[in-house]
N, C-alpha and C positions, 0 to 999 in steps of 0.2 A: 433843833434842840427841843422844840416844844413836844415833838412826838415821844421822846423818852420820858418827859414829865407825865404825859398822858398815859403811857404804858405803865409807869410806876403807880399811878393812881388806880390803874386797872388790876394791880396786884402782880405785875410781871417782874418787879424788882424784888427778889426775895433774898438777896445776899448783900445788902447794903453794909458799908463800913460805918463804924461809929462816927458821929459828927465831931468836928474839931472843937476842943475845949481849951487847949493850951498850945502855946507855940514852943517848940516846933511840933507839928503833927507828924508822927512817925508811922510810915507804912513799913511793916517788918515782915519779911518772908511771906509775901502774898502770892498765892498760886493763881490768881485771876478770878475766874467765876463768870457770872453773867456780864456780858459787855454792856447791856442796857443799864444794869445797876452801877457798873463802874462809871458810865457816862454821867449818871445822876450824881454820884459821889464826886466826880471830877468837877462838875459845875458848882457844887457846894464849896469845894476847896478853892476854886478860882474866885468865887464871890467872897469867900472869907478872907483871902489874901495873905494869910500868914505863911511862914516858912513850912514847907513840906519836905521831909527827908525820907528817902526810899532806901531801906537798909536790907541786907541779906539778899534774898532773891525776889525778883519781880517777874512773873510769868504771865503770858497770855493777856487777858484784859487789863491786868495791872500796868502794862506797858504804857497805856494812855496817860498815866500820871506823870511819866518822865518828861513830857513836853509842856507841862504846866510852867508858866513863867516864874512861879514861886517855889518850884521844886528843885531838888538836887539829889543825886545818887551818891550813896556812900562809896568811898574809894574801893572797898572790897565787894561791892554789890555785883550781882549778875542779873541779866535780863534774858528772857526767853520768849520765843515766838512759835506759833503753829497756826494752822488754818482754823477757821470757824467751823463748828459742827452745824451751824444754821446759816444758810445763804438764801434768803428770801426777801425780795424788795430791798428796803434800806438797811436790813439787818444782816450782819455777817462780815465777810472780809472787807467789803467796801467801807463799812462802818468803822472798822479798825483802822484802815488806811487813812481815813480823814484826820487822825490825830498824829500821824507820823510825818516826818520831814526828811528832805535830802536823800542821801543814799540809803538810809534806813527804810524810808518809804519805798524806794525803788526795789530794794532787796525783798521787802515784804510782798510787794505786788508781783515780782517776777519769780520769787523762790519760796519764801517762808509760808505764804498762804496755802501752798500746796502740801505742807507737812501735815500728816494726819494728827488728829487731836490727842492720840495716845503717845505721840512723840513730841519733842521740842528741840528747837535750835537755840542753844545757850551761848552767851558771850559775857565777858566781864564788862563792867561799866566803862572802863577806860577804852575798850574796843568799840563799844556802842557810841561813845562820844566822838570817835573818829568818823562815824557814819552820820552823826547829827551834831555838829559842833555847838549848836545852841543849847544842848543838854549840859547841865552843870554838874560837876563833882563837888560834893559837900566839903567844906573845910573842917577837918576834924581837930 
């Protein structure tokens, strides 16, 4: 985890999300972006500890927020996966896989990481929870 803090200090995290100021912190229709920036944001949200709600769609790097212990997915939310466009050392598909669990991780490693970056495998939150039962659906 230290390496992404160093990378951010070097200016490699250019699409950071706003810091939490109130509970719940809502991630709304997030298309992903730089995985290294998402990792830094995830660490901030984990440290903050308040409720994180993921609403609308959550694609690509955004998916790492779904496994936060303080996060939930809106009942109508969807998640989407594709492979990384950078795979060098600790950065890329292996980096993404570290945040996934259960059958979701298995499917990412065996299938979804091979999807080109201009395509996406989408699923509804209720189907994603079947692949990772530790992911929570928000009570609306």
